[in-house]
SEMI-16991 format. One record per residue (C-alpha): residue in one letter; x, y, z. Coordinates in steps of 0.1 Angstrom, whole numbers. Layout:
N
PT aa     X     Y     Z
PT  A     X     Y     Z
...
This chain:
888
PT aa     X     Y     Z
PT  M   277   145    44
PT  Y   245   134    27
PT  N   225   104    37
PT  M   219    85     5
PT  D   197    56    17
PT  H   165    71     5
PT  Y   178    76   -30
PT  N   185    39   -37
PT  D   150    31   -48
PT  D   140    65   -63
PT  E   121    55   -95
PT  D   120    91  -107
PT  Y   157    95  -104
PT  M   163    63  -125
PT  Q   137    74  -150
PT  Q   156   106  -156
PT  Q   188    86  -162
PT  D   170    64  -187
PT  D   159    96  -205
PT  W   196   104  -211
PT  D   202    68  -224
PT  R   175    72  -250
PT  D   187   106  -260
PT  L   224   101  -266
PT  L   222   119  -299
PT  L   219   155  -287
PT  D   206   184  -306
PT  P   237   206  -314
PT  A   221   236  -298
PT  W   214   217  -267
PT  E   249   202  -266
PT  K   263   237  -268
PT  Q   241   248  -239
PT  Q   249   217  -218
PT  R   287   221  -225
PT  K   287   257  -212
PT  T   263   250  -183
PT  F   280   219  -171
PT  T   315   235  -174
PT  A   304   264  -153
PT  W   287   242  -127
PT  C   319   220  -124
PT  N   341   251  -121
PT  S   318   266   -93
PT  H   329   236   -72
PT  L   364   231   -85
PT  R   374   266   -76
PT  K   370   256   -39
PT  A   400   234   -45
PT  G   418   261   -64
PT  T   414   248  -100
PT  Q   390   247  -129
PT  I   384   231  -164
PT  E   384   247  -198
PT  N   372   218  -220
PT  I   348   194  -203
PT  E   356   163  -224
PT  E   394   169  -225
PT  D   400   180  -188
PT  F   383   150  -173
PT  R   401   124  -195
PT  D   429   116  -170
PT  G   403   112  -142
PT  L   422   135  -118
PT  K   400   165  -118
PT  L   369   142  -120
PT  M   380   126   -87
PT  L   387   160   -72
PT  L   352   173   -83
PT  L   336   143   -65
PT  E   356   149   -34
PT  V   346   186   -32
PT  I   308   181   -38
PT  S   306   150   -16
PT  G   329   160    12
PT  E   345   125    12
PT  R   379   112     3
PT  L   382    89   -27
PT  A   409    63   -33
PT  K   444    76   -41
PT  P   446    84   -78
PT  E   472    71  -102
PT  R   497    98  -112
PT  G   509    81  -144
PT  K   504    94  -179
PT  M   495    61  -196
PT  R   460    51  -207
PT  V   458    24  -182
PT  H   464    50  -154
PT  K   437    73  -167
PT  I   412    44  -171
PT  S   420    34  -135
PT  N   413    69  -122
PT  V   380    73  -142
PT  N   369    39  -129
PT  K   375    50   -93
PT  A   353    80   -99
PT  L   326    59  -116
PT  D   328    33   -88
PT  F   323    61   -62
PT  I   292    74   -81
PT  A   278    39   -83
PT  S   285    35   -45
PT  K   260    64   -39
PT  G   232    44   -55
PT  V   235    58   -90
PT  K   229    34  -119
PT  L   254    42  -147
PT  V   240    30  -181
PT  S   262    28  -212
PT  I   289    50  -196
PT  G   323    34  -194
PT  A   358    47  -184
PT  E   371    41  -220
PT  E   346    66  -235
PT  I   355    92  -209
PT  V   393    87  -215
PT  D   387    88  -252
PT  G   370   122  -248
PT  N   335   112  -259
PT  A   316   144  -255
PT  K   282   129  -252
PT  M   293   103  -227
PT  T   312   129  -207
PT  L   281   153  -206
PT  G   259   123  -197
PT  M   283   115  -168
PT  I   283   151  -155
PT  W   245   153  -158
PT  T   243   121  -137
PT  I   266   137  -111
PT  I   245   169  -111
PT  L   213   149  -107
PT  R   227   130   -78
PT  F   245   158   -58
PT  A   227   190   -68
PT  I   191   181   -78
PT  Q   182   148   -62
PT  D   183   161   -26
PT  I   158   189   -34
PT  S   126   181   -15
PT  V    94   202   -14
PT  E    62   188     2
PT  E    70   151    -4
PT  T    82   157   -39
PT  S   118   155   -48
PT  A   143   160   -76
PT  K   129   175  -108
PT  E    93   177   -95
PT  G   104   192   -62
PT  L   126   218   -80
PT  L    97   227  -104
PT  L    72   230   -74
PT  W    97   253   -56
PT  C   100   275   -87
PT  Q    62   277   -91
PT  R    57   286   -54
PT  K    83   313   -54
PT  T    71   329   -87
PT  A    33   326   -80
PT  P    29   363   -69
PT  Y    43   374  -103
PT  K    14   375  -128
PT  N    36   376  -159
PT  V    55   345  -149
PT  N    42   309  -155
PT  I    67   282  -148
PT  Q    55   248  -162
PT  N    87   232  -173
PT  F   125   237  -175
PT  H   127   248  -211
PT  I   103   273  -228
PT  S    90   287  -195
PT  W   123   304  -190
PT  K   129   319  -224
PT  D   117   354  -215
PT  G   141   356  -185
PT  L   113   368  -161
PT  G   114   335  -142
PT  F   150   340  -133
PT  C   144   377  -123
PT  A   113   367  -103
PT  L   133   342   -83
PT  I   160   368   -75
PT  H   135   395   -67
PT  R   114   373   -44
PT  H   145   366   -22
PT  R   166   397   -27
PT  P   142   425   -39
PT  E   169   452   -35
PT  L   190   436   -63
PT  I   164   440   -92
PT  D   139   467  -100
PT  Y   113   442  -112
PT  G    88   468  -122
PT  K   110   480  -150
PT  L   113   446  -167
PT  R    93   439  -199
PT  K    82   405  -212
PT  D    90   415  -247
PT  D   127   422  -239
PT  P   140   387  -230
PT  M   176   396  -238
PT  T   177   423  -211
PT  N   158   401  -187
PT  L   181   372  -191
PT  N   214   392  -189
PT  T   201   411  -159
PT  A   194   379  -140
PT  F   227   362  -151
PT  D   248   393  -141
PT  V   230   399  -107
PT  A   233   362   -99
PT  E   270   361  -107
PT  K   278   394   -88
PT  Y   257   391   -57
PT  L   247   354   -54
PT  D   280   338   -64
PT  I   262   318   -91
PT  P   284   316  -123
PT  K   270   323  -157
PT  M   260   288  -169
PT  L   236   299  -197
PT  D   240   322  -227
PT  A   211   346  -233
PT  E   215   345  -271
PT  D   214   306  -271
PT  I   183   305  -251
PT  I   165   331  -272
PT  S   176   315  -305
PT  T   167   280  -295
PT  L   131   270  -300
PT  R   133   247  -270
PT  P   162   254  -246
PT  D   180   224  -231
PT  E   161   212  -201
PT  K   191   198  -183
PT  A   211   230  -187
PT  V   182   250  -173
PT  M   176   226  -144
PT  T   213   227  -135
PT  Y   213   265  -135
PT  V   179   268  -116
PT  S   192   243   -90
PT  C   219   268   -81
PT  Y   192   294   -74
PT  Y   175   269   -51
PT  H   207   261   -31
PT  A   216   298   -29
PT  F   182   309   -15
PT  S   170   278     4
PT  G   198   283    30
PT  K   188   319    38
PT  Q   161   311    64
PT  K   183   284    79
PT  A   211   310    82
PT  E   188   335    99
PT  T   176   309   124
PT  A   212   298   130
PT  A   223   334   135
PT  N   195   340   160
PT  R   204   309   180
PT  I   241   319   180
PT  C   232   355   190
PT  K   212   342   219
PT  V   239   319   231
PT  L   266   345   227
PT  A   245   371   246
PT  V   242   347   275
PT  N   279   340   274
PT  Q   288   377   273
PT  E   266   385   302
PT  N   281   356   322
PT  E   316   367   313
PT  Q   309   402   326
PT  L   296   387   359
PT  M   327   366   361
PT  E   349   397   356
PT  D   329   416   382
PT  Y   334   388   407
PT  E   371   386   400
PT  K   376   423   405
PT  L   355   424   437
PT  A   373   393   451
PT  S   407   408   441
PT  D   399   442   458
PT  L   387   425   490
PT  L   417   401   491
PT  E   440   431   485
PT  W   424   450   514
PT  I   428   419   537
PT  R   464   415   525
PT  R   472   451   534
PT  T   452   450   567
PT  I   466   418   582
PT  P   502   430   584
PT  W   490   461   602
PT  L   471   439   627
PT  E   500   415   630
PT  N   525   444   638
PT  R   534   438   674
PT  M   561   465   677
PT  P   554   480   711
PT  E   555   517   719
PT  N   575   532   747
PT  T   548   555   761
PT  M   512   550   773
PT  Q   501   579   750
PT  A   515   562   719
PT  M   497   529   728
PT  Q   465   548   735
PT  Q   468   562   700
PT  K   472   527   686
PT  L   440   517   705
PT  E   421   546   690
PT  D   433   537   655
PT  F   420   502   661
PT  R   386   515   671
PT  D   384   536   640
PT  Y   392   504   619
PT  R   364   486   637
PT  R   339   514   634
PT  L   347   529   600
PT  H   369   507   578
PT  K   357   471   585
PT  P   318   474   582
PT  P   319   483   545
PT  K   342   453   538
PT  V   318   430   557
PT  Q   291   442   532
PT  E   314   436   502
PT  K   321   401   514
PT  C   284   393   518
PT  Q   277   408   483
PT  L   305   388   468
PT  E   289   355   481
PT  I   255   366   468
PT  N   270   375   433
PT  F   288   341   432
PT  N   256   322   440
PT  T   236   342   414
PT  L   262   336   387
PT  Q   263   298   394
PT  T   225   297   392
PT  K   225   315   358
PT  L   253   292   345
PT  R   233   261   355
PT  L   201   275   339
PT  S   219   282   306
PT  N   235   248   306
PT  R   270   262   311
PT  P   297   247   333
PT  A   301   260   368
PT  F   322   291   372
PT  M   356   284   387
PT  P   372   316   399
PT  S   410   322   395
PT  E   433   304   418
PT  G   430   318   453
PT  K   398   337   447
PT  M   372   310   455
PT  V   345   319   481
PT  S   363   295   504
PT  D   395   314   498
PT  I   378   347   507
PT  N   364   331   539
PT  N   398   317   548
PT  A   414   351   543
PT  W   386   367   563
PT  G   392   342   591
PT  G   429   351   591
PT  L   419   388   593
PT  E   395   380   622
PT  G   422   360   640
PT  A   448   388   635
PT  E   422   413   647
PT  K   414   394   679
PT  G   451   389   686
PT  Y   458   425   679
PT  E   432   437   704
PT  E   444   413   731
PT  W   480   425   725
PT  L   470   462   727
PT  L   453   457   761
PT  N   482   435   774
PT  E   507   461   762
PT  I   488   489   780
PT  R   488   469   812
PT  R   525   462   807
PT  L   533   499   802
PT  E   511   508   832
PT  R   530   483   853
PT  L   563   496   839
PT  D   555   532   848
PT  H   546   521   883
PT  L   578   500   888
PT  A   600   528   873
PT  E   586   553   897
PT  K   590   530   926
PT  F   626   523   915
PT  R   634   560   913
PT  Q   619   566   948
PT  K   638   538   965
PT  A   670   546   946
PT  A   667   583   956
PT  I   661   574   993
PT  H   690   549   992
PT  E   714   574   975
PT  A   704   601  1000
PT  W   712   576  1028
PT  T   746   566  1013
PT  D   756   602  1006
PT  G   788   609  1026
PT  K   790   573  1040
PT  E   822   565  1021
PT  D   839   597  1035
PT  M   827   589  1070
PT  L   840   553  1068
PT  Q   873   565  1054
PT  K   880   590  1082
PT  R   910   583  1105
PT  D   897   604  1134
PT  Y   902   575  1158
PT  E   940   580  1156
PT  T   939   613  1175
PT  A   907   607  1195
PT  S   906   603  1232
PT  L   895   571  1249
PT  S   859   583  1252
PT  E   860   595  1216
PT  I   873   561  1206
PT  K   846   543  1224
PT  A   821   567  1209
PT  L   835   560  1175
PT  L   832   523  1181
PT  K   796   525  1192
PT  K   789   548  1164
PT  H   803   523  1140
PT  E   782   495  1155
PT  A   751   517  1151
PT  F   762   523  1114
PT  E   764   485  1109
PT  S   729   481  1122
PT  D   717   509  1099
PT  L   736   492  1070
PT  A   719   459  1077
PT  A   686   476  1078
PT  H   692   490  1044
PT  Q   701   456  1029
PT  D   664   449  1022
PT  R   660   482  1003
PT  V   691   474   981
PT  E   676   440   973
PT  Q   643   456   965
PT  I   660   480   941
PT  A   678   452   924
PT  A   646   431   922
PT  I   627   460   907
PT  A   654   466   881
PT  Q   654   429   872
PT  E   616   430   867
PT  L   619   461   845
PT  N   644   443   823
PT  E   621   412   821
PT  L   592   435   810
PT  D   614   451   784
PT  Y   613   487   798
PT  Y   624   511   772
PT  D   648   530   796
PT  S   663   498   810
PT  P   699   509   802
PT  S   697   539   825
PT  V   679   518   852
PT  N   706   491   850
PT  A   734   517   852
PT  R   719   533   882
PT  C   712   499   899
PT  Q   748   489   891
PT  R   762   520   907
PT  I   741   514   939
PT  C   752   477   941
PT  D   788   486   935
PT  Q   786   514   961
PT  W   769   489   985
PT  D   797   464   981
PT  A   822   492   987
PT  L   804   503  1018
PT  G   804   468  1031
PT  A   841   465  1025
PT  M   849   498  1041
PT  T   826   491  1070
PT  Q   845   459  1077
PT  K   878   477  1074
PT  R   869   505  1098
PT  S   854   479  1123
PT  E   887   461  1124
PT  A   906   493  1130
PT  L   882   503  1159
PT  Q   884   469  1174
PT  R   922   471  1174
PT  T   919   504  1193
PT  E   891   493  1216
PT  K   915   480  1242
PT  L   927   515  1246
PT  L   891   529  1251
PT  E   872   522  1282
PT  T   846   549  1285
PT  I   815   548  1264
PT  D   784   567  1266
PT  Q   757   540  1269
PT  L   729   564  1266
PT  Y   741   578  1232
PT  L   745   542  1221
PT  E   711   532  1233
PT  F   696   563  1216
PT  A   714   555  1184
PT  K   703   518  1185
PT  R   666   527  1190
PT  A   665   558  1169
PT  A   679   541  1138
PT  P   653   513  1134
PT  F   625   538  1143
PT  N   639   562  1118
PT  N   640   534  1092
PT  W   604   524  1101
PT  M   593   560  1095
PT  E   610   562  1062
PT  G   594   529  1052
PT  A   560   542  1064
PT  M   564   574  1043
PT  E   573   553  1013
PT  D   543   531  1017
PT  L   520   561  1023
PT  Q   533   578   992
PT  D   534   546   971
PT  T   510   546   941
PT  F   486   516   938
PT  I   468   499   909
PT  V   436   479   916
PT  H   409   465   893
PT  T   381   454   917
PT  I   363   466   948
PT  E   378   437   967
PT  E   413   448   959
PT  I   407   484   972
PT  Q   390   470  1002
PT  G   421   450  1009
PT  L   443   481  1007
PT  S   419   500  1030
PT  T   420   472  1055
PT  A   458   472  1055
PT  H   458   510  1059
PT  E   435   507  1089
PT  Q   458   481  1104
PT  F   487   505  1098
PT  K   469   533  1116
PT  A   463   510  1146
PT  T   500   507  1151
PT  L   505   545  1153
PT  P   499   548  1191
PT  E   525   521  1198
PT  A   549   539  1175
PT  D   543   572  1192
PT  K   552   555  1225
PT  E   585   544  1209
PT  R   591   579  1197
PT  Q   585   593  1232
PT  A   609   567  1246
PT  I   636   576  1221
PT  L   631   613  1228
PT  G   633   604  1266
PT  I   667   589  1260
PT  H   679   620  1243
PT  N   665   641  1272
PT  E   683   619  1297
PT  I   715   624  1277
PT  A   711   661  1279
PT  K   704   659  1316
PT  I   736   638  1322
PT  V   757   662  1300
PT  Q   743   691  1320
PT  T   746   674  1353
PT  Y   782   660  1348
PT  H   795   687  1325
PT  V   806   661  1300
PT  N   824   675  1269
PT  M   805   657  1241
PT  A   810   684  1214
PT  G   772   688  1215
PT  T   763   659  1191
PT  N   756   622  1195
PT  P   788   605  1183
PT  Y   769   572  1174
PT  T   743   585  1150
PT  T   734   614  1128
PT  I   697   611  1138
PT  N   685   638  1161
PT  P   652   645  1178
PT  Q   643   672  1154
PT  E   646   648  1124
PT  I   625   622  1142
PT  N   598   648  1151
PT  A   599   661  1115
PT  K   595   627  1100
PT  W   568   618  1125
PT  D   549   649  1116
PT  K   553   639  1079
PT  V   539   605  1086
PT  R   509   620  1105
PT  Q   503   644  1075
PT  L   504   616  1049
PT  V   479   594  1067
PT  P   448   615  1059
PT  Q   461   620  1023
PT  R   462   582  1020
PT  D   427   580  1034
PT  Q   414   604  1007
PT  A   432   585   979
PT  L   417   552   990
PT  I   382   568   992
PT  E   385   581   956
PT  E   397   548   943
PT  H   369   530   961
PT  A   344   554   943
PT  R   361   547   909
PT  Q   358   509   914
PT  Q   322   513   923
PT  N   316   532   890
PT  N   335   504   871
PT  E   312   478   888
PT  R   282   498   876
PT  L   296   498   840
PT  R   302   460   842
PT  R   266   454   853
PT  Q   252   478   827
PT  F   271   460   799
PT  A   262   426   812
PT  N   225   434   814
PT  Q   223   443   777
PT  A   247   415   765
PT  N   227   388   783
PT  V   196   399   763
PT  I   212   406   729
PT  G   233   373   728
PT  P   203   349   732
PT  W   182   371   709
PT  I   208   367   681
PT  Q   208   329   687
PT  T   170   327   686
PT  K   169   346   653
PT  M   195   323   637
PT  E   174   293   647
PT  E   142   309   634
PT  I   158   317   600
PT  G   171   281   598
PT  R   136   267   604
PT  I   121   290   577
PT  S   147   279   551
PT  I   139   242   558
PT  E   101   242   564
PT  M    76   245   535
PT  H    50   270   546
PT  G    34   288   517
PT  T    48   297   483
PT  L    84   308   477
PT  E    71   344   474
PT  D    55   340   509
PT  Q    87   326   523
PT  L   107   355   506
PT  T    83   381   521
PT  H    85   364   555
PT  L   123   365   554
PT  R   124   401   543
PT  Q   102   410   573
PT  Y   127   392   594
PT  E   155   411   578
PT  K   138   444   585
PT  S   132   435   622
PT  I   169   425   625
PT  I   181   458   609
PT  N   158   477   633
PT  Y   176   460   662
PT  K   209   476   651
PT  P   205   506   676
PT  K   207   482   705
PT  I   240   468   691
PT  D   253   504   688
PT  Q   243   512   724
PT  L   261   481   736
PT  E   292   492   715
PT  G   290   526   734
PT  D   289   508   768
PT  H   318   486   757
PT  Q   339   517   747
PT  L   332   532   782
PT  I   345   500   798
PT  Q   376   500   776
PT  E   383   537   784
PT  A   379   528   821
PT  L   405   500   815
PT  I   381   473   828
PT  F   395   439   816
PT  D   370   414   830
PT  N   333   410   837
PT  K   321   383   860
PT  H   284   392   854
PT  T   282   378   818
PT  N   298   352   796
PT  Y   293   374   765
PT  T   321   397   752
PT  M   317   424   726
PT  E   336   402   702
PT  H   310   374   707
PT  I   282   399   700
PT  R   300   414   669
PT  V   306   379   654
PT  G   271   368   661
PT  W   256   400   646
PT  E   277   397   614
PT  Q   268   360   611
PT  L   231   369   615
PT  L   232   395   588
PT  T   251   372   565
PT  T   227   343   572
PT  I   195   363   564
PT  A   211   377   533
PT  R   223   343   521
PT  T   189   327   529
PT  I   170   354   509
PT  N   194   349   480
PT  E   187   311   481
PT  I   149   317   479
PT  E   154   342   451
PT  N   175   317   432
PT  Q   148   291   438
PT  I   122   314   423
PT  L   146   321   393
PT  T   150   283   388
PT  R   113   277   391
PT  D   104   304   366
PT  A   132   294   342
PT  K   124   257   343
PT  G    86   260   346
PT  I    85   241   379
PT  S    52   243   397
PT  Q    48   251   434
PT  E    37   215   441
PT  Q    69   202   424
PT  L    90   225   445
PT  N    72   213   476
PT  E    78   177   466
PT  F   115   185   460
PT  R   117   202   494
PT  A    99   173   511
PT  S   123   147   496
PT  F   154   169   504
PT  N   142   174   540
PT  H   135   137   545
PT  F   171   128   536
PT  D   187   158   552
PT  R   191   138   584
PT  K   212   164   602
PT  R   187   192   594
PT  T   216   215   581
PT  G   201   223   547
PT  I   228   203   531
PT  M   230   165   522
PT  D   262   146   521
PT  A   269   123   491
PT  E   255    91   507
PT  D   222   108   517
PT  F   219   123   482
PT  K   225    89   466
PT  T   198    73   488
PT  C   174   101   478
PT  L   180    95   441
PT  I   174    58   445
PT  S   141    66   463
PT  V   128    86   434
PT  G   136    58   408
PT  Y   172    63   397
PT  N   191    31   389
PT  L   226    43   398
PT  G   259    28   390
PT  E   292    42   403
PT  N   299    60   369
PT  E   264    75   366
PT  F   264    87   403
PT  S   299   103   398
PT  R   286   121   367
PT  I   255   134   386
PT  M   278   145   415
PT  S   300   165   391
PT  I   269   184   381
PT  V   254   191   416
PT  D   288   195   433
PT  P   312   211   408
PT  N   336   222   436
PT  R   339   185   448
PT  M   330   194   484
PT  G   311   162   489
PT  L   279   182   497
PT  V   247   189   479
PT  T   227   221   486
PT  F   189   224   481
PT  Q   195   248   451
PT  A   218   223   434
PT  F   192   195   441
PT  I   164   216   425
PT  D   186   224   394
PT  F   194   187   389
PT  M   158   175   393
PT  S   145   201   369
PT  R   172   201   342
PT  E   164   166   329
PT  T   134   179   309
PT  A   147   215   303
PT  D   148   227   267
PT  T   183   243   267
PT  D   208   249   240
PT  T   236   223   236
PT  A   270   224   220
PT  D   258   202   191
PT  Q   229   226   183
PT  V   253   256   183
PT  M   278   236   161
PT  A   250   227   137
PT  S   240   264   135
PT  F   276   274   126
PT  K   277   247   100
PT  V   246   262    83
PT  L   263   297    83
PT  A   295   281    68
PT  G   276   265    39
PT  D   283   229    52
PT  K   320   235    54
PT  N   340   223    84
PT  Y   353   258    89
PT  I   339   293    87
PT  L   354   326    74
PT  A   354   360    91
PT  D   334   375    63
PT  E   307   349    67
PT  L   304   357   104
PT  R   302   394    98
PT  R   275   389    71
PT  E   253   367    93
PT  L   258   380   129
PT  P   255   414   145
PT  P   289   433   145
PT  D   297   429   182
PT  Q   290   392   183
PT  A   307   386   150
PT  E   339   402   164
PT  Y   334   383   196
PT  C   335   350   177
PT  I   364   360   154
PT  A   385   370   185
PT  R   379   337   202
PT  M   378   311   174
PT  A   411   291   169
PT  P   425   288   133
PT  Y   411   258   115
PT  T   439   232   109
PT  G   420   206    88
PT  H   434   195    54
PT  D   405   212    35
PT  G   411   246    52
PT  V   418   279    33
PT  P   437   309    46
PT  G   417   327    73
PT  A   396   296    81
PT  L   383   295   117
PT  D   374   264   138
PT  Y   338   269   149
PT  M   336   233   163
PT  S   361   237   191
PT  F   346   272   198
PT  S   311   256   202
PT  T   322   229   226
PT  A   342   254   246
PT  L   311   275   252
PT  Y   297   245   271
PT  G   329   235   289
PT  E   334   204   268
PT  S   369   214   255
PT  D   396   240   260
PT  L   392   269   236
């Protein structure tokens, strides 16, 4: 839309109008030229609305096409026209058009609606000339001259290099046609071979210019070569109208190039940012997918049945820690660096902050990574606990088998013995012997009660620890318990039978009985001693092995007393033999009260004596192993107690460097890179500590009292240190990028840093919203709630309530930055579109490079305005979408 204020008092414009009033009686030749020129000019605009005129005085009589012409050339809506056929309707429509012309500051002299409706040719041509002056010529301005003088000056400037062209007016200066050809050649030299033109061939010159202008410049033929040549003085108004079309066609070329360059620059930045966004999305998706696949593996708590299988799981976990995870740590760090760099570029190019897809924010990556770390820690703890459990299960299962085997061996034949009815045919002495034997058996049975209870307790513990072979253990335990119950019942039954017969028996061999009573407990003691001496043991500290050694020494101290008991028992047997031999007692050669004999006692005693030195050797070897474990603990602790504080110190030093203002940003960057190099050079010590930690795990050492640092603490600290130095370097690099892009001096940066540090009360490198508001007030901002909310949306696009130093610098520097805006881009597109509210694909392809033209075509929405044409594209919504001001 044109601003018409400066036309209201234009004396030159009114003078030209007066010229028409004084020249109502046109020369017939001039009238013919004007009729053709004005008709062609009107049709060049009416075709935009899909119509045209044939006869200029007839087709405007009803006022409809006249109103449509004014709407097209002004871009404004006129009052609704009358659709009736009566003269009054036509006069009303023409008056609406004339009123609109008058509203634009044009003085209409002697032109009334009745003359136009009546088809007065001279009045109609006068009205059209007034419209052409107002909308096509009056806005021409060259070096403070306007309208006719401005157009003449433009023609003289453009044709000055052509020696055979001398433009002094708008009539005879154009008769030879060279002026028109010179204007075309000056702007589009490829369209005309100017060197072949001759001044003495005006017909060829004029037709060449008219044909080229119509074909390549979209300027219709408004003049006729024969009329111009045959007329002594061509019509000035017709020539001016036609020349003004040349001005409008060429004057926009430079604007279009400038607009195209601006659009190319903006689109290049946007394409680069989109590629960075796509790269971030892919890297984030890949990392999240790896975490998604890894966490279920780490959360799998399906136990294995064997120690070998669990050891393989532990080895797989070590491979994950050593081979698979470190590259992902680097990818995570690189992802954060790429995200920060992208956000910095978006801020510098005045673009909205990048918001990744849902679930792919840096915080989402960190949360997923935290879940991975939690699952990893829980998985390692589960592995170690499961290995301990299997170790305990193997020990208990072996102990169960040993005790069960001993018990089953003891019970073998006991049921048959208890079911014998030998007392029915036995003599009195045999009966008494059977009774005593049964009493001895009951003592033996009671002595075995503890073993049965131990077997049941071990089976119960195996069930509670989820032993994989629990069914067979339970079945064996149940058989033992059932048999034990049966033995008890049968023992009770046989005892009752013997007691009933006891009154018939008087003689009993006290010595056999005494032998049986003393031999059975002693035999049971020896069996228990052999079990204990052969029992496997599990210890984890020197104190525990020392406790076992002390208990073993105490056991060995009891051996002399046990040997005395053995000698006493053997003495009883020798006395029995002596009595049998002396009194010729018929005892069938065996002790009726017990199956234990001296040979068995001596054999078991020899076995006990043999097992003692073996137990000594096993305890000595275990003591040596525990000493080696203690050495490994101290070796790990000595290194961990140095590396842990070193990592903490480096973290604090990096924090101070990022806050303090020593030297330029380049000096700080060099200092940080030296820190990074020294940190990377420290990696061999971490690897050495990992080796010591692996030795500790292989030795199944589960605790270390010499240090509070675990390998997990060191790993987490090391990863945080690497991430912190990389992030700090990236922040300094972004500050350099901001400084160079915004033209900020080092002193300004120091002032920004000093202000930021002053209000960073917690010294964390981040201000909360209240501190940031106080800081803005201190530097002169008069903040209301709405203004502060607007500023916070710029410096904190993620709405975290925190302001980083980089965001603070961006905000303080962007106020004076010369950056592209959505309005500038929109104005550039409007130039390319020829002041239309929409743009066509062909216009984009003509003015922009191919790739960026197709980029716009693919992303521009169809234009939905009432003045649109098929294929029209909405460049306004596209421009605002580039800067995040609307949805594309």
